N, C-alpha and C positions, 0 to 999 in steps of 0.2 A: 605469496598468495595474490591472485588477481581478483578484481572486483568489477562486475558488470552493473552499470546503472541504467535502468530502463525508464524512459520518460514518454508517456503518451502525450501527444500535443494536439489539441483541438481548439481552433479559434484562439490561439495563444499569442497573437502578434504583439500584444502589449507587454508580455512577460517573458517570452521564450529566450530572448537574448540575455536578459539578466539571470535567468535560471541557468543557462549553459555556461555563462561566464563565471558562475560560482564554482564550477568544477575544474580543478587543476588538470592540466594536460600532462599525463604521466603514462609510462609504458605499462604500468600495472593497473590502469583504469580503462575500461571499455565503456563508452557512452553510446547507448542505442536509443534513438528517438523514433517513435512511431507516429508519423504525421497522419492523423485520423480523419482524412477527408475534409479538412477545414474549408470554410467559406470565406475566410479573410486572407491575409497575406502571410500566414504562418509558413506555408510551403516555400514561398520565395525567400523568406528570412533564413530558413533552414539550409538553403543552398550555400549560405555564407559559412556554414559549419561542417560541410561535408568532408573537409580534410581532417577534421579532428573527431567527428562523430560518424557512426553508422546510422544512416537515415533510411527508414522504410516508408514509402509513400502509399497510402491507401486511397483508392478511387472514391470511396464513399465512407461517411461516418459510420463506424461499427461499434463504438462504445469502448469504455476504458478496459473492460475485462478482455475483450478481443485483442486490444492493443497490447496489454501486458502479457497475454499468452503468446502473442507473436514475438514480443521482445524476449521472452524466455527461450523461445525456439532459436532465436538468433544469438543468444548469449554464449560466450565461451569462457567466462571467468570462473574461478573456483567458487566464488560467492556472487550472489545477485542481490540487488536492492532496487527500490522503486522511488521515483521522485515525480511529483506533479509539476506541470509546466508553469504554474503560477507561484511556485515556491523556490527556495534557494538554500544551498548549503551554507552553514556558518563557516567562518575562517577556521581551518583545521578540522572541520567536520568530516571530510572524506578521509583525511589522515587518521582520525580516530577510528573510523570504521575499518580501514585497512589494518590497523594495529589489532583490532578485535578479531580479525580472521585467524590470528595466531592461537586463539582459544580453541579452535577446531570444533566448535559447537555447531549443531544443525541450525540454530537460530540465536541471534544476539540482538537485543533491543536497546535503544538509546533514548535519552530525553530529547525534547524539542521545545522550541519557542513558538508562541502564537502571536503573529504580528509584532515580533520583537520582544515579547514579554514572557516570562515564565509563569505558567499556571500551576500553582503548587499542587492542586488536587489531582493533576494529571502526571505528576512526576513519580518516577520509580527509583528507589534506591538500588544500589548495586547488590545483586543477589542472584541465586539460582532458584527459579520458581517452578512449581508443578501445577497441574490443572486444578488442584484444590486450593491454590493460593496464588492467583495471578496478579501481576502489577496493574495499576489503574488503567493504562491505555494499551494493553497488550493487543488490541484489535488492529492497530495501525500497521501498515506495511512500509510506509515511506520513512519510518525511523527504525527499520529492522533490516538486518542482513540475513540471508539464507544460504546454506551450503547447496550449491547447484546439484551436486550428485545426489543429495537427499531428496530434493524436489523432483528430479528426473526418475529416481528409483521408484518413487511412489506415484508418479504421474499426477502431481498436485497442480491443479489449474484454477484459475478464476472462473466463477460461474457466468458464462456468457448469457446475456439477456437480463441480468440483474443490474439495476441502475445505482444502487447504493448499498453499503454494508457488504459489498462483494469482498472487501479485504477481511472482514470478520469470518466469512465462510472459508476463505483461503487459509487463515490462521487456524481455524478449528480443524481443518483437514490436516494441517501440519501437526497439531497436537495429537491427532489420532495415531500418527506413526512415531511421534517423538514427544512424549508428554512432559516436556520440561522446557524452560526458557531462561536464558542468562540475560541479565540486564546490566548495563554500564551507565554510570551517572552522567557522563559528559553529554552536552547538548550538541546535536549535529545538524539539525534542520530548522529553518524558520518557516513556519506554516502560515499561510495567509487564508483568512476566511473570506473568500471571494463571493460576493453576492451573485445569485443566479446560477451557481454551480449545482451539479446534480445532488450533492449532499444536502443542499438547502431546498431542493425541489422534490418533495416527497408526496407524490400523488397517490390516489387510491390504488391504482394498478401497481405502482412500484412498491408500495407497502405490502400488498398481497403477494407479489413475487418474492419479496424478501422473507416474509413469514413462511411461505411454502418451502423455500430453500432450507430454512432452519428445521422445519418439520421433517423434510426428507432426510436431512442429516441425523436428526434424532432417531428416526426409525431404523437406521442402519448402524448406529453407534453401539458398541458393546461395552466400552469402558464406563463404569458407573459414575465416576467423578466427572468425566467429560460430558456425560449425559446431563448431569446437574448444571454444568456450565451452559450447555446449549439451551436447556430449559430456562435458565435465568435470562439468557439473551432474548428468548421469546417473550418472557414476562416483561422485560424492559421495553421491548418493541410495542407490545400491546398497551402498555401504560404510558407510552410517550405522548407528548402533546400532538404530534403529527397524526398518530393513529387515532387518537380521540377526536381530533378535529375532522378527519376525513370520514370517520364512521359514526359520527353523531354523539360522541361522548363529551364534546366541548363545543360550545357555540362561539 
């Protein structure tokens, strides 16, 4: 089995070398970097990696969803996964993901570190989950591998124009067509909480777009269990500090 790793890169000059150097060079690994119209030296740095990576250069910044969708269009691996440009794989992380492709599941999720530390409440034990009993951080895409043929068969895409929680919508669409998830205990990614990233910049407009995406999905979903999950996601969004701050519920 082959694995395609898709990396959107925007203004990532301080981290992209470290990110790419964490990926072993192997024939069964395809690395696809979408240079998303950066204003810094990201594009120049990526020229150093063109012999080992497939790099797509965008003329203007188009957002993480557009970049990931373009990456999926370029991917040729049996499985795909996603990595942010300011994160890196742990030693043996990619090897662990490649081994998990042998399970032949539509989706397999792994554990991850945050700034080098394990956050116990986010950890999932090895199991096979359904939409009625999901692991703590099933929403993430950068600690999950996906069977490419499954993604292409159902034309599952990231919602373009949505600035955060786009990975949640992507996974909810995956569960619509494959209502189960296998988790593996091993840690594969070290995730960094970078200040100023979009996930930390939740403006009124971005919150409303995210809420509308969940509502649109809720209106079209037929599976009762998955409808409950989508509704709970909306409840969590409406009760979040960011939502209350932007809409007057918290001073």
